N, C-alpha and C positions, 0 to 999 in steps of 0.2 A: 504494500500500500504506500502511496505517495501523499505527503501533506504539502499543499500549496498555500502559502500565506498570502492573504489579500490585505494589503496595508492601506487602511482608510482612517488613520488617526484613532479616535475613540470608538469608531465603528468597525475596526479591524476584525477579521475572522480567518479561520483556516478552512480550506476545502480538502476533504479526504477523497482520494481517487484510487480505485482499485477494487478487486474482488473482496467481498466481505465487509466493505466500509459501513454498510447499513447496520451490520451486526454490532458495531462498536459505538453506536450512537449514545447509549446510556453511559459509556465510559468517557466520552469526550464532551458531551453537552453540559454546560454549567447548570447548577441548581437554579431553578426559577426562570429558565429560558422560556420565552414566549412562543418561539417558532423555529422550525428547522426545515430544510428542503432536501429531498432525496430525488436525484435525477438519474434515470436509468436509460 
């Protein structure tokens, strides 16, 4: 799996790319997150 950082100041985030990335969502999402996107 590859992690691609998206630098947007206080709105920065990482994009996880690769097989099995969706299975790691609970490991990488911060507590209290309002939304996430999964693109297949």
